[in-house]
PDB file of N, H, CA, C and O in Angstrom:
ATOM      1  N   MET A   1      -3.702 -11.448   2.157  1.00  0.00           N
ATOM      2  CA  MET A   1      -2.496 -11.099   2.180  1.00  0.00           C
ATOM      3  C   MET A   1      -2.835  -9.279   2.203  1.00  0.00           C
ATOM      4  O   MET A   1      -3.706  -8.576   1.691  1.00  0.00           O
ATOM      5  N   THR A   2      -1.430  -8.971   3.238  1.00  0.00           N
ATOM      6  H   THR A   2      -0.722  -9.542   3.654  1.00  0.00           H
ATOM      7  CA  THR A   2      -1.684  -7.238   3.346  1.00  0.00           C
ATOM      8  C   THR A   2      -1.061  -6.980   2.153  1.00  0.00           C
ATOM      9  O   THR A   2      -0.824  -7.848   1.312  1.00  0.00           O
ATOM     10  N   LEU A   3      -0.639  -5.185   1.992  1.00  0.00           N
ATOM     11  H   LEU A   3      -0.832  -4.481   2.675  1.00  0.00           H
ATOM     12  CA  LEU A   3       0.229  -4.507   1.466  1.00  0.00           C
ATOM     13  C   LEU A   3       1.751  -4.627   2.279  1.00  0.00           C
ATOM     14  O   LEU A   3       2.845  -4.268   1.843  1.00  0.00           O
ATOM     15  N   ALA A   4       1.620  -4.887   2.829  1.00  0.00           N
ATOM     16  H   ALA A   4       0.732  -5.179   3.183  1.00  0.00           H
ATOM     17  CA  ALA A   4       2.780  -4.855   3.640  1.00  0.00           C
ATOM     18  C   ALA A   4       3.750  -6.151   3.362  1.00  0.00           C
ATOM     19  O   ALA A   4       4.910  -6.269   3.760  1.00  0.00           O
ATOM     20  N   GLN A   5       3.249  -6.780   2.844  1.00  0.00           N
ATOM     21  H   GLN A   5       2.307  -6.684   2.521  1.00  0.00           H
ATOM     22  CA  GLN A   5       3.519  -8.361   2.656  1.00  0.00           C
ATOM     23  C   GLN A   5       3.886  -8.791   1.727  1.00  0.00           C
ATOM     24  O   GLN A   5       3.987 -10.016   1.655  1.00  0.00           O
ATOM     25  N   ILE A   6       4.404  -7.593   0.122  1.00  0.00           N
ATOM     26  H   ILE A   6       4.322  -6.598   0.181  1.00  0.00           H
ATOM     27  CA  ILE A   6       4.517  -7.587  -1.022  1.00  0.00           C
ATOM     28  C   ILE A   6       5.746  -7.252  -0.694  1.00  0.00           C
ATOM     29  O   ILE A   6       6.241  -6.569   0.203  1.00  0.00           O
ATOM     30  N   SER A   7       6.495  -8.379  -2.353  1.00  0.00           N
ATOM     31  H   SER A   7       6.093  -8.934  -3.082  1.00  0.00           H
ATOM     32  CA  SER A   7       8.045  -7.542  -2.319  1.00  0.00           C
ATOM     33  C   SER A   7       7.802  -6.521  -3.079  1.00  0.00           C
ATOM     34  O   SER A   7       6.796  -5.891  -3.406  1.00  0.00           O
ATOM     35  N   VAL A   8       9.094  -6.469  -3.334  1.00  0.00           N
ATOM     36  H   VAL A   8       9.911  -6.981  -3.069  1.00  0.00           H
ATOM     37  CA  VAL A   8      10.060  -5.116  -3.813  1.00  0.00           C
ATOM     38  C   VAL A   8       9.886  -5.660  -5.154  1.00  0.00           C
ATOM     39  O   VAL A   8      10.314  -6.666  -5.718  1.00  0.00           O
ATOM     40  N   GLY A   9       8.632  -4.062  -5.718  1.00  0.00           N
ATOM     41  H   GLY A   9       8.284  -3.244  -5.260  1.00  0.00           H
ATOM     42  CA  GLY A   9       8.640  -4.909  -7.407  1.00  0.00           C
ATOM     43  C   GLY A   9       7.632  -5.127  -7.603  1.00  0.00           C
ATOM     44  O   GLY A   9       7.184  -4.770  -8.693  1.00  0.00           O
ATOM     45  N   HIS A  10       6.723  -5.854  -6.608  1.00  0.00           N
ATOM     46  H   HIS A  10       7.087  -6.143  -5.722  1.00  0.00           H
ATOM     47  CA  HIS A  10       5.999  -6.362  -7.389  1.00  0.00           C
ATOM     48  C   HIS A  10       4.498  -5.276  -7.101  1.00  0.00           C
ATOM     49  O   HIS A  10       4.588  -4.191  -6.528  1.00  0.00           O
ATOM     50  N   GLY A  11       3.148  -5.869  -7.648  1.00  0.00           N
ATOM     51  H   GLY A  11       3.074  -6.750  -8.114  1.00  0.00           H
ATOM     52  CA  GLY A  11       2.194  -5.071  -7.408  1.00  0.00           C
ATOM     53  C   GLY A  11       1.307  -6.191  -7.020  1.00  0.00           C
ATOM     54  O   GLY A  11       1.553  -7.388  -6.868  1.00  0.00           O
ATOM     55  N   ALA A  12      -0.114  -5.303  -6.859  1.00  0.00           N
ATOM     56  H   ALA A  12      -0.314  -4.331  -6.982  1.00  0.00           H
ATOM     57  CA  ALA A  12      -1.729  -5.646  -5.930  1.00  0.00           C
ATOM     58  C   ALA A  12      -2.292  -4.906  -6.092  1.00  0.00           C
ATOM     59  O   ALA A  12      -1.896  -3.741  -6.088  1.00  0.00           O
ATOM     60  N   ARG A  13      -3.758  -5.359  -6.359  1.00  0.00           N
ATOM     61  H   ARG A  13      -4.080  -6.306  -6.362  1.00  0.00           H
ATOM     62  CA  ARG A  13      -4.828  -4.482  -6.514  1.00  0.00           C
ATOM     63  C   ARG A  13      -5.329  -4.301  -5.040  1.00  0.00           C
ATOM     64  O   ARG A  13      -5.181  -5.244  -4.263  1.00  0.00           O
ATOM     65  N   ILE A  14      -5.940  -3.087  -4.595  1.00  0.00           N
ATOM     66  H   ILE A  14      -6.061  -2.320  -5.226  1.00  0.00           H
ATOM     67  CA  ILE A  14      -6.142  -2.680  -3.275  1.00  0.00           C
ATOM     68  C   ILE A  14      -7.530  -3.658  -2.763  1.00  0.00           C
ATOM     69  O   ILE A  14      -8.297  -3.679  -3.726  1.00  0.00           O
ATOM     70  N   GLN A  15      -8.058  -4.382  -1.721  1.00  0.00           N
ATOM     71  H   GLN A  15      -7.435  -4.365  -0.939  1.00  0.00           H
ATOM     72  CA  GLN A  15      -9.246  -5.152  -2.151  1.00  0.00           C
ATOM     73  C   GLN A  15     -10.209  -3.942  -0.609  1.00  0.00           C
ATOM     74  O   GLN A  15     -11.370  -3.533  -0.623  1.00  0.00           O
ATOM     75  N   GLN A  16      -9.305  -3.756   0.301  1.00  0.00           N
ATOM     76  H   GLN A  16      -8.362  -4.088   0.313  1.00  0.00           H
ATOM     77  CA  GLN A  16     -10.017  -3.394   1.497  1.00  0.00           C
ATOM     78  C   GLN A  16      -9.080  -2.423   2.090  1.00  0.00           C
ATOM     79  O   GLN A  16      -7.924  -2.695   2.413  1.00  0.00           O
ATOM     80  N   VAL A  17      -9.653  -1.266   2.217  1.00  0.00           N
ATOM     81  H   VAL A  17     -10.593  -1.045   1.955  1.00  0.00           H
ATOM     82  CA  VAL A  17      -8.823  -0.204   3.902  1.00  0.00           C
ATOM     83  C   VAL A  17      -9.125  -0.728   5.154  1.00  0.00           C
ATOM     84  O   VAL A  17     -10.288  -0.542   5.513  1.00  0.00           O
ATOM     85  N   GLY A  18      -8.301  -1.411   6.018  1.00  0.00           N
ATOM     86  H   GLY A  18      -7.356  -1.562   5.727  1.00  0.00           H
ATOM     87  CA  GLY A  18      -8.875  -1.085   7.297  1.00  0.00           C
ATOM     88  C   GLY A  18      -8.610  -0.691   8.224  1.00  0.00           C
ATOM     89  O   GLY A  18      -9.779  -0.308   8.259  1.00  0.00           O
ATOM     90  N   GLY A  19      -8.203  -0.350   9.134  1.00  0.00           N
ATOM     91  H   GLY A  19      -7.253  -0.662   9.105  1.00  0.00           H
ATOM     92  CA  GLY A  19      -8.369   1.169  10.311  1.00  0.00           C
ATOM     93  C   GLY A  19      -9.637   1.069  10.858  1.00  0.00           C
ATOM     94  O   GLY A  19     -10.461   0.173  11.043  1.00  0.00           O
ATOM     95  N   SER A  20      -9.544   2.301  11.068  1.00  0.00           N
ATOM     96  H   SER A  20      -8.874   3.029  10.918  1.00  0.00           H
ATOM     97  CA  SER A  20     -10.562   2.920  11.470  1.00  0.00           C
ATOM     98  C   SER A  20     -10.572   4.603  11.777  1.00  0.00           C
ATOM     99  O   SER A  20      -9.430   5.007  12.000  1.00  0.00           O
ATOM    100  N   GLY A  21     -11.559   5.611  11.832  1.00  0.00           N
ATOM    101  H   GLY A  21     -12.486   5.283  11.650  1.00  0.00           H
ATOM    102  CA  GLY A  21     -11.158   6.253  12.199  1.00  0.00           C
ATOM    103  C   GLY A  21     -10.588   7.819  10.885  1.00  0.00           C
ATOM    104  O   GLY A  21     -10.655   8.081   9.684  1.00  0.00           O
ATOM    105  N   ALA A  22     -10.096   8.396  12.105  1.00  0.00           N
ATOM    106  H   ALA A  22     -10.042   8.183  13.080  1.00  0.00           H
ATOM    107  CA  ALA A  22      -8.997   9.425  10.770  1.00  0.00           C
ATOM    108  C   ALA A  22      -7.819   8.765  10.326  1.00  0.00           C
ATOM    109  O   ALA A  22      -7.102   9.398   9.550  1.00  0.00           O
ATOM    110  N   LEU A  23      -7.392   7.338  10.745  1.00  0.00           N
ATOM    111  H   LEU A  23      -7.974   6.824  11.375  1.00  0.00           H
ATOM    112  CA  LEU A  23      -6.151   6.813  10.005  1.00  0.00           C
ATOM    113  C   LEU A  23      -6.735   6.378   8.827  1.00  0.00           C
ATOM    114  O   LEU A  23      -6.211   6.423   7.714  1.00  0.00           O
ATOM    115  N   ARG A  24      -7.841   5.951   9.104  1.00  0.00           N
ATOM    116  H   ARG A  24      -8.267   5.914  10.008  1.00  0.00           H
ATOM    117  CA  ARG A  24      -8.718   5.087   7.514  1.00  0.00           C
ATOM    118  C   ARG A  24      -8.900   6.629   6.217  1.00  0.00           C
ATOM    119  O   ARG A  24      -8.534   6.648   5.042  1.00  0.00           O
ATOM    120  N   ARG A  25      -9.588   7.749   7.030  1.00  0.00           N
ATOM    121  H   ARG A  25      -9.885   7.734   7.985  1.00  0.00           H
ATOM    122  CA  ARG A  25     -10.089   8.212   6.388  1.00  0.00           C
ATOM    123  C   ARG A  25      -8.419   9.049   5.476  1.00  0.00           C
ATOM    124  O   ARG A  25      -8.287   9.749   4.473  1.00  0.00           O
ATOM    125  N   ARG A  26      -7.926   8.759   5.996  1.00  0.00           N
ATOM    126  H   ARG A  26      -8.034   8.190   6.811  1.00  0.00           H
ATOM    127  CA  ARG A  26      -6.284   9.480   5.618  1.00  0.00           C
ATOM    128  C   ARG A  26      -5.649   8.578   4.842  1.00  0.00           C
ATOM    129  O   ARG A  26      -5.131   8.875   3.766  1.00  0.00           O
ATOM    130  N   LEU A  27      -5.653   7.371   5.368  1.00  0.00           N
ATOM    131  H   LEU A  27      -6.075   7.130   6.243  1.00  0.00           H
ATOM    132  CA  LEU A  27      -5.324   6.332   3.661  1.00  0.00           C
ATOM    133  C   LEU A  27      -6.006   6.086   2.495  1.00  0.00           C
ATOM    134  O   LEU A  27      -5.534   5.311   1.663  1.00  0.00           O
ATOM    135  N   LEU A  28      -7.432   6.845   2.266  1.00  0.00           N
ATOM    136  H   LEU A  28      -7.815   7.474   2.942  1.00  0.00           H
ATOM    137  CA  LEU A  28      -8.655   6.669   1.470  1.00  0.00           C
ATOM    138  C   LEU A  28      -7.514   8.550   0.471  1.00  0.00           C
ATOM    139  O   LEU A  28      -6.917   8.814  -0.573  1.00  0.00           O
ATOM    140  N   GLU A  29      -7.828   9.077   1.498  1.00  0.00           N
ATOM    141  H   GLU A  29      -8.313   8.863   2.345  1.00  0.00           H
ATOM    142  CA  GLU A  29      -7.380  10.487   1.405  1.00  0.00           C
ATOM    143  C   GLU A  29      -6.156  10.643   0.246  1.00  0.00           C
ATOM    144  O   GLU A  29      -6.209  11.479  -0.656  1.00  0.00           O
ATOM    145  N   MET A  30      -5.335   9.936   0.387  1.00  0.00           N
ATOM    146  H   MET A  30      -5.293   9.257   1.120  1.00  0.00           H
ATOM    147  CA  MET A  30      -3.779   9.363  -0.605  1.00  0.00           C
ATOM    148  C   MET A  30      -4.260   8.801  -1.798  1.00  0.00           C
ATOM    149  O   MET A  30      -3.402   8.655  -2.669  1.00  0.00           O
ATOM    150  N   GLY A  31      -5.700   8.354  -2.144  1.00  0.00           N
ATOM    151  H   GLY A  31      -6.398   8.472  -1.436  1.00  0.00           H
ATOM    152  CA  GLY A  31      -5.365   7.496  -3.648  1.00  0.00           C
ATOM    153  C   GLY A  31      -5.724   6.088  -2.414  1.00  0.00           C
ATOM    154  O   GLY A  31      -6.875   5.703  -2.622  1.00  0.00           O
ATOM    155  N   LEU A  32      -5.025   5.247  -1.205  1.00  0.00           N
ATOM    156  H   LEU A  32      -4.090   5.559  -1.035  1.00  0.00           H
ATOM    157  CA  LEU A  32      -5.224   3.571  -1.332  1.00  0.00           C
ATOM    158  C   LEU A  32      -6.972   3.340  -0.955  1.00  0.00           C
ATOM    159  O   LEU A  32      -7.476   3.325   0.168  1.00  0.00           O
ATOM    160  N   THR A  33      -7.678   3.168  -2.317  1.00  0.00           N
ATOM    161  H   THR A  33      -7.268   3.180  -3.229  1.00  0.00           H
ATOM    162  CA  THR A  33      -9.251   2.879  -2.079  1.00  0.00           C
ATOM    163  C   THR A  33      -9.091   1.719  -3.095  1.00  0.00           C
ATOM    164  O   THR A  33      -8.278   1.528  -3.999  1.00  0.00           O
ATOM    165  N   PRO A  34     -10.457   0.803  -2.496  1.00  0.00           N
ATOM    166  CA  PRO A  34     -10.264  -0.453  -3.447  1.00  0.00           C
ATOM    167  C   PRO A  34     -10.636  -0.299  -4.842  1.00  0.00           C
ATOM    168  O   PRO A  34     -11.398   0.509  -5.373  1.00  0.00           O
ATOM    169  N   LYS A  35      -9.598  -1.707  -5.557  1.00  0.00           N
ATOM    170  H   LYS A  35      -8.980  -2.364  -5.125  1.00  0.00           H
ATOM    171  CA  LYS A  35      -8.991  -1.846  -7.211  1.00  0.00           C
ATOM    172  C   LYS A  35      -8.429  -0.805  -7.657  1.00  0.00           C
ATOM    173  O   LYS A  35      -8.459  -0.629  -8.875  1.00  0.00           O
ATOM    174  N   THR A  36      -7.788   0.131  -6.835  1.00  0.00           N
ATOM    175  H   THR A  36      -7.764  -0.012  -5.845  1.00  0.00           H
ATOM    176  CA  THR A  36      -6.097   0.524  -7.131  1.00  0.00           C
ATOM    177  C   THR A  36      -5.339   0.324  -6.920  1.00  0.00           C
ATOM    178  O   THR A  36      -4.874   0.377  -5.782  1.00  0.00           O
ATOM    179  N   LYS A  37      -4.644  -0.109  -8.168  1.00  0.00           N
ATOM    180  H   LYS A  37      -5.022  -0.152  -9.093  1.00  0.00           H
ATOM    181  CA  LYS A  37      -2.965  -0.813  -8.603  1.00  0.00           C
ATOM    182  C   LYS A  37      -2.550  -0.067  -8.146  1.00  0.00           C
ATOM    183  O   LYS A  37      -2.749   1.144  -8.246  1.00  0.00           O
ATOM    184  N   VAL A  38      -1.241  -1.176  -6.969  1.00  0.00           N
ATOM    185  H   VAL A  38      -1.080  -2.159  -6.888  1.00  0.00           H
ATOM    186  CA  VAL A  38      -0.490  -0.444  -6.444  1.00  0.00           C
ATOM    187  C   VAL A  38       0.923  -1.141  -6.628  1.00  0.00           C
ATOM    188  O   VAL A  38       0.848  -2.343  -6.881  1.00  0.00           O
ATOM    189  N   THR A  39       2.188  -0.607  -6.547  1.00  0.00           N
ATOM    190  H   THR A  39       2.249   0.370  -6.342  1.00  0.00           H
ATOM    191  CA  THR A  39       3.551  -0.977  -7.066  1.00  0.00           C
ATOM    192  C   THR A  39       4.243  -0.946  -6.095  1.00  0.00           C
ATOM    193  O   THR A  39       4.270   0.202  -5.653  1.00  0.00           O
ATOM    194  N   ILE A  40       4.974  -1.793  -5.381  1.00  0.00           N
ATOM    195  H   ILE A  40       4.952  -2.726  -5.741  1.00  0.00           H
ATOM    196  CA  ILE A  40       5.680  -1.522  -4.546  1.00  0.00           C
ATOM    197  C   ILE A  40       7.009  -1.250  -4.701  1.00  0.00           C
ATOM    198  O   ILE A  40       7.675  -2.244  -4.991  1.00  0.00           O
ATOM    199  N   ARG A  41       7.755   0.027  -4.577  1.00  0.00           N
ATOM    200  H   ARG A  41       7.214   0.834  -4.341  1.00  0.00           H
ATOM    201  CA  ARG A  41       9.052   0.416  -5.717  1.00  0.00           C
ATOM    202  C   ARG A  41      10.086   0.353  -4.930  1.00  0.00           C
ATOM    203  O   ARG A  41      11.181   0.277  -5.489  1.00  0.00           O
ATOM    204  N   LYS A  42      10.046   0.363  -3.462  1.00  0.00           N
ATOM    205  H   LYS A  42       9.157   0.424  -3.008  1.00  0.00           H
ATOM    206  CA  LYS A  42      11.626   0.413  -2.541  1.00  0.00           C
ATOM    207  C   LYS A  42      11.046   0.367  -0.777  1.00  0.00           C
ATOM    208  O   LYS A  42      10.026   0.638  -0.143  1.00  0.00           O
ATOM    209  N   VAL A  43      12.099  -0.031  -0.591  1.00  0.00           N
ATOM    210  H   VAL A  43      12.928  -0.251  -1.106  1.00  0.00           H
ATOM    211  CA  VAL A  43      11.496  -0.363   1.409  1.00  0.00           C
ATOM    212  C   VAL A  43      12.662   0.146   1.372  1.00  0.00           C
ATOM    213  O   VAL A  43      13.457   0.036   0.438  1.00  0.00           O
ATOM    214  N   ALA A  44      12.924   1.078   2.991  1.00  0.00           N
ATOM    215  H   ALA A  44      12.279   1.167   3.749  1.00  0.00           H
ATOM    216  CA  ALA A  44      14.154   1.115   3.005  1.00  0.00           C
ATOM    217  C   ALA A  44      14.612  -0.264   3.961  1.00  0.00           C
ATOM    218  O   ALA A  44      14.309  -1.446   4.128  1.00  0.00           O
ATOM    219  N   PRO A  45      15.444   0.657   4.391  1.00  0.00           N
ATOM    220  CA  PRO A  45      17.170  -0.289   4.813  1.00  0.00           C
ATOM    221  C   PRO A  45      16.747  -1.230   6.401  1.00  0.00           C
ATOM    222  O   PRO A  45      17.086  -2.374   6.705  1.00  0.00           O
ATOM    223  N   LEU A  46      16.179  -0.561   6.929  1.00  0.00           N
ATOM    224  H   LEU A  46      15.904   0.368   6.682  1.00  0.00           H
ATOM    225  CA  LEU A  46      15.478  -1.466   7.973  1.00  0.00           C
ATOM    226  C   LEU A  46      13.783  -1.811   7.459  1.00  0.00           C
ATOM    227  O   LEU A  46      13.072  -1.368   8.361  1.00  0.00           O
ATOM    228  N   GLY A  47      13.199  -2.225   6.724  1.00  0.00           N
ATOM    229  H   GLY A  47      13.777  -2.585   5.992  1.00  0.00           H
ATOM    230  CA  GLY A  47      12.097  -2.311   6.083  1.00  0.00           C
ATOM    231  C   GLY A  47      11.032  -1.727   6.522  1.00  0.00           C
ATOM    232  O   GLY A  47       9.959  -2.227   6.858  1.00  0.00           O
ATOM    233  N   ASP A  48      11.550  -0.066   6.498  1.00  0.00           N
ATOM    234  H   ASP A  48      12.422   0.341   6.225  1.00  0.00           H
ATOM    235  CA  ASP A  48      10.133   0.736   6.972  1.00  0.00           C
ATOM    236  C   ASP A  48      10.537   1.804   6.801  1.00  0.00           C
ATOM    237  O   ASP A  48      11.591   1.834   7.436  1.00  0.00           O
ATOM    238  N   PRO A  49      10.345   2.986   6.221  1.00  0.00           N
ATOM    239  CA  PRO A  49       8.404   2.639   4.825  1.00  0.00           C
ATOM    240  C   PRO A  49       9.194   2.018   4.108  1.00  0.00           C
ATOM    241  O   PRO A  49      10.374   1.667   4.081  1.00  0.00           O
ATOM    242  N   LEU A  50       7.874   1.933   3.275  1.00  0.00           N
ATOM    243  H   LEU A  50       6.916   2.218   3.297  1.00  0.00           H
ATOM    244  CA  LEU A  50       7.680   1.409   1.886  1.00  0.00           C
ATOM    245  C   LEU A  50       7.583   2.780   0.646  1.00  0.00           C
ATOM    246  O   LEU A  50       6.716   3.631   0.847  1.00  0.00           O
ATOM    247  N   GLU A  51       8.417   2.911  -0.486  1.00  0.00           N
ATOM    248  H   GLU A  51       9.121   2.220  -0.649  1.00  0.00           H
ATOM    249  CA  GLU A  51       7.778   3.651  -1.008  1.00  0.00           C
ATOM    250  C   GLU A  51       6.689   2.680  -2.547  1.00  0.00           C
ATOM    251  O   GLU A  51       6.991   1.711  -3.245  1.00  0.00           O
ATOM    252  N   LEU A  52       5.520   3.498  -2.510  1.00  0.00           N
ATOM    253  H   LEU A  52       5.275   4.285  -1.943  1.00  0.00           H
ATOM    254  CA  LEU A  52       4.697   2.706  -3.337  1.00  0.00           C
ATOM    255  C   LEU A  52       4.691   3.650  -4.244  1.00  0.00           C
ATOM    256  O   LEU A  52       5.042   4.807  -4.011  1.00  0.00           O
ATOM    257  N   SER A  53       4.253   3.191  -5.452  1.00  0.00           N
ATOM    258  H   SER A  53       3.967   2.252  -5.641  1.00  0.00           H
ATOM    259  CA  SER A  53       3.380   3.687  -6.683  1.00  0.00           C
ATOM    260  C   SER A  53       1.804   3.167  -7.576  1.00  0.00           C
ATOM    261  O   SER A  53       1.404   2.129  -8.104  1.00  0.00           O
ATOM    262  N   LEU A  54       1.322   4.423  -7.378  1.00  0.00           N
ATOM    263  H   LEU A  54       1.648   5.266  -6.949  1.00  0.00           H
ATOM    264  CA  LEU A  54       0.089   4.256  -7.413  1.00  0.00           C
ATOM    265  C   LEU A  54      -0.276   6.039  -8.413  1.00  0.00           C
ATOM    266  O   LEU A  54       0.203   7.171  -8.363  1.00  0.00           O
ATOM    267  N   ARG A  55      -1.488   5.272  -9.302  1.00  0.00           N
ATOM    268  H   ARG A  55      -1.878   4.351  -9.343  1.00  0.00           H
ATOM    269  CA  ARG A  55      -2.673   6.614  -9.777  1.00  0.00           C
ATOM    270  C   ARG A  55      -1.136   7.594 -10.446  1.00  0.00           C
ATOM    271  O   ARG A  55      -1.117   8.821 -10.350  1.00  0.00           O
ATOM    272  N   GLY A  56      -0.164   6.942 -10.979  1.00  0.00           N
ATOM    273  H   GLY A  56      -0.180   5.946 -11.057  1.00  0.00           H
ATOM    274  CA  GLY A  56       0.818   7.843 -11.358  1.00  0.00           C
ATOM    275  C   GLY A  56       1.532   8.714 -10.534  1.00  0.00           C
ATOM    276  O   GLY A  56       1.974   9.757 -11.015  1.00  0.00           O
ATOM    277  N   TYR A  57       1.727   8.405  -9.235  1.00  0.00           N
ATOM    278  H   TYR A  57       1.368   7.558  -8.843  1.00  0.00           H
ATOM    279  CA  TYR A  57       2.823   9.096  -8.045  1.00  0.00           C
ATOM    280  C   TYR A  57       3.070   8.036  -6.951  1.00  0.00           C
ATOM    281  O   TYR A  57       2.572   6.979  -6.563  1.00  0.00           O
ATOM    282  N   SER A  58       3.840   8.654  -6.726  1.00  0.00           N
ATOM    283  H   SER A  58       4.245   9.513  -7.041  1.00  0.00           H
ATOM    284  CA  SER A  58       4.848   7.568  -5.336  1.00  0.00           C
ATOM    285  C   SER A  58       4.224   8.265  -4.049  1.00  0.00           C
ATOM    286  O   SER A  58       3.949   9.448  -3.845  1.00  0.00           O
ATOM    287  N   LEU A  59       4.122   7.387  -3.426  1.00  0.00           N
ATOM    288  H   LEU A  59       4.345   6.426  -3.591  1.00  0.00           H
ATOM    289  CA  LEU A  59       3.723   7.812  -1.882  1.00  0.00           C
ATOM    290  C   LEU A  59       4.629   6.807  -0.687  1.00  0.00           C
ATOM    291  O   LEU A  59       5.237   5.768  -0.947  1.00  0.00           O
ATOM    292  N   THR A  60       4.534   7.286   0.277  1.00  0.00           N
ATOM    293  H   THR A  60       4.041   8.130   0.488  1.00  0.00           H
ATOM    294  CA  THR A  60       5.716   6.359   1.163  1.00  0.00           C
ATOM    295  C   THR A  60       4.759   6.064   2.234  1.00  0.00           C
ATOM    296  O   THR A  60       4.280   7.106   2.681  1.00  0.00           O
ATOM    297  N   LEU A  61       4.310   4.985   2.806  1.00  0.00           N
ATOM    298  H   LEU A  61       4.700   4.139   2.443  1.00  0.00           H
ATOM    299  CA  LEU A  61       3.881   4.440   4.368  1.00  0.00           C
ATOM    300  C   LEU A  61       4.353   3.744   5.000  1.00  0.00           C
ATOM    301  O   LEU A  61       5.250   2.960   4.690  1.00  0.00           O
ATOM    302  N   ARG A  62       3.825   3.891   6.064  1.00  0.00           N
ATOM    303  H   ARG A  62       3.097   4.528   6.316  1.00  0.00           H
ATOM    304  CA  ARG A  62       4.864   3.292   6.998  1.00  0.00           C
ATOM    305  C   ARG A  62       4.063   1.654   6.746  1.00  0.00           C
ATOM    306  O   ARG A  62       3.021   1.397   6.142  1.00  0.00           O
ATOM    307  N   LYS A  63       5.018   0.739   7.471  1.00  0.00           N
ATOM    308  H   LYS A  63       5.863   0.948   7.962  1.00  0.00           H
ATOM    309  CA  LYS A  63       4.224  -0.672   7.057  1.00  0.00           C
ATOM    310  C   LYS A  63       3.424  -1.291   8.122  1.00  0.00           C
ATOM    311  O   LYS A  63       2.799  -2.339   7.960  1.00  0.00           O
ATOM    312  N   GLU A  64       3.468  -0.464   9.465  1.00  0.00           N
ATOM    313  H   GLU A  64       3.976   0.387   9.597  1.00  0.00           H
ATOM    314  CA  GLU A  64       2.182  -1.227  10.376  1.00  0.00           C
ATOM    315  C   GLU A  64       0.865  -0.419   9.350  1.00  0.00           C
ATOM    316  O   GLU A  64      -0.223  -0.986   9.241  1.00  0.00           O
ATOM    317  N   ASP A  65       1.073   0.645   8.799  1.00  0.00           N
ATOM    318  H   ASP A  65       1.956   1.106   8.888  1.00  0.00           H
ATOM    319  CA  ASP A  65      -0.247   1.282   7.669  1.00  0.00           C
ATOM    320  C   ASP A  65      -1.006   0.441   7.126  1.00  0.00           C
ATOM    321  O   ASP A  65      -2.148  -0.015   7.182  1.00  0.00           O
ATOM    322  N   ALA A  66       0.715   0.296   6.145  1.00  0.00           N
ATOM    323  H   ALA A  66       1.643   0.666   6.099  1.00  0.00           H
ATOM    324  CA  ALA A  66       0.648  -0.939   4.872  1.00  0.00           C
ATOM    325  C   ALA A  66      -0.078  -2.489   5.581  1.00  0.00           C
ATOM    326  O   ALA A  66      -0.477  -3.403   4.859  1.00  0.00           O
ATOM    327  N   ALA A  67      -0.132  -2.524   7.038  1.00  0.00           N
ATOM    328  H   ALA A  67       0.192  -1.782   7.625  1.00  0.00           H
ATOM    329  CA  ALA A  67      -0.616  -3.824   7.479  1.00  0.00           C
ATOM    330  C   ALA A  67      -1.909  -3.958   7.485  1.00  0.00           C
ATOM    331  O   ALA A  67      -2.569  -4.938   7.832  1.00  0.00           O
ATOM    332  N   LEU A  68      -2.543  -2.110   6.765  1.00  0.00           N
ATOM    333  H   LEU A  68      -2.007  -1.314   6.483  1.00  0.00           H
ATOM    334  CA  LEU A  68      -3.800  -2.348   7.081  1.00  0.00           C
ATOM    335  C   LEU A  68      -4.628  -2.546   6.136  1.00  0.00           C
ATOM    336  O   LEU A  68      -5.815  -2.326   6.376  1.00  0.00           O
ATOM    337  N   ILE A  69      -4.399  -2.814   5.375  1.00  0.00           N
ATOM    338  H   ILE A  69      -3.434  -2.992   5.181  1.00  0.00           H
ATOM    339  CA  ILE A  69      -4.652  -2.608   3.380  1.00  0.00           C
ATOM    340  C   ILE A  69      -5.275  -4.114   2.406  1.00  0.00           C
ATOM    341  O   ILE A  69      -5.147  -4.126   1.182  1.00  0.00           O
ATOM    342  N   GLU A  70      -5.545  -4.600   2.717  1.00  0.00           N
ATOM    343  H   GLU A  70      -5.649  -4.590   3.712  1.00  0.00           H
ATOM    344  CA  GLU A  70      -5.922  -6.298   1.981  1.00  0.00           C
ATOM    345  C   GLU A  70      -5.579  -5.531   0.692  1.00  0.00           C
ATOM    346  O   GLU A  70      -5.842  -4.413   0.249  1.00  0.00           O
ATOM    347  N   VAL A  71      -4.903  -6.570   0.292  1.00  0.00           N
ATOM    348  H   VAL A  71      -4.689  -7.478   0.653  1.00  0.00           H
ATOM    349  CA  VAL A  71      -4.739  -6.403  -1.515  1.00  0.00           C
ATOM    350  C   VAL A  71      -4.513  -7.448  -2.038  1.00  0.00           C
ATOM    351  O   VAL A  71      -3.883  -8.115  -1.216  1.00  0.00           O
ATOM    352  N   GLU A  72      -4.730  -8.289  -3.407  1.00  0.00           N
ATOM    353  H   GLU A  72      -5.242  -7.748  -4.075  1.00  0.00           H
ATOM    354  CA  GLU A  72      -4.571  -8.942  -3.977  1.00  0.00           C
ATOM    355  C   GLU A  72      -4.087  -9.328  -5.110  1.00  0.00           C
ATOM    356  O   GLU A  72      -4.642  -9.282  -6.207  1.00  0.00           O
ATOM    357  N   ALA A  73      -2.652  -9.856  -4.753  1.00  0.00           N
ATOM    358  H   ALA A  73      -2.201  -9.893  -3.861  1.00  0.00           H
ATOM    359  CA  ALA A  73      -1.138  -9.877  -5.734  1.00  0.00           C
ATOM    360  C   ALA A  73      -1.618  -9.580  -7.432  1.00  0.00           C
ATOM    361  O   ALA A  73      -2.770  -9.498  -7.857  1.00  0.00           O
ATOM    362  N   ALA A  74      -0.489  -9.470  -8.112  1.00  0.00           N
ATOM    363  H   ALA A  74       0.447  -9.537  -7.766  1.00  0.00           H
ATOM    364  CA  ALA A  74      -1.484  -8.906  -9.174  1.00  0.00           C
ATOM    365  C   ALA A  74       0.406  -8.732  -9.674  1.00  0.00           C
ATOM    366  O   ALA A  74       1.324  -8.466  -8.898  1.00  0.00           O
ATOM    367  N   ASN A  75       0.506  -8.977 -11.138  1.00  0.00           N
ATOM    368  H   ASN A  75      -0.240  -9.192 -11.768  1.00  0.00           H
ATOM    369  CA  ASN A  75       1.698  -8.663 -11.853  1.00  0.00           C
ATOM    370  C   ASN A  75       2.286  -7.831 -11.945  1.00  0.00           C
ATOM    371  O   ASN A  75       2.029  -7.666 -13.138  1.00  0.00           O
ATOM    372  N   ALA A  76       3.418  -6.469 -11.562  1.00  0.00           N
ATOM    373  H   ALA A  76       3.627  -6.603 -10.594  1.00  0.00           H
ATOM    374  CA  ALA A  76       3.921  -5.535 -11.497  1.00  0.00           C
ATOM    375  C   ALA A  76       3.730  -5.157 -12.972  1.00  0.00           C
ATOM    376  O   ALA A  76       4.173  -4.091 -13.398  1.00  0.00           O
TER     377      ALA A  76
END
């Protein structure tokens, strides 16, 4: 399951961050690291981007980038 597949209001724990090069490094620098708990807060009207809550802050991420992050569903 990827982060892009999680519904609004639900949480997940990051298992693996995909991608390569600068994109992967950027995702990791934004705090999207393995074992981090993430909650989907909002989705834009057309389904992209997603607003996430993690580590006490909010982050907006494109859906195609969220699809690179493998997660395990968890209760929010």
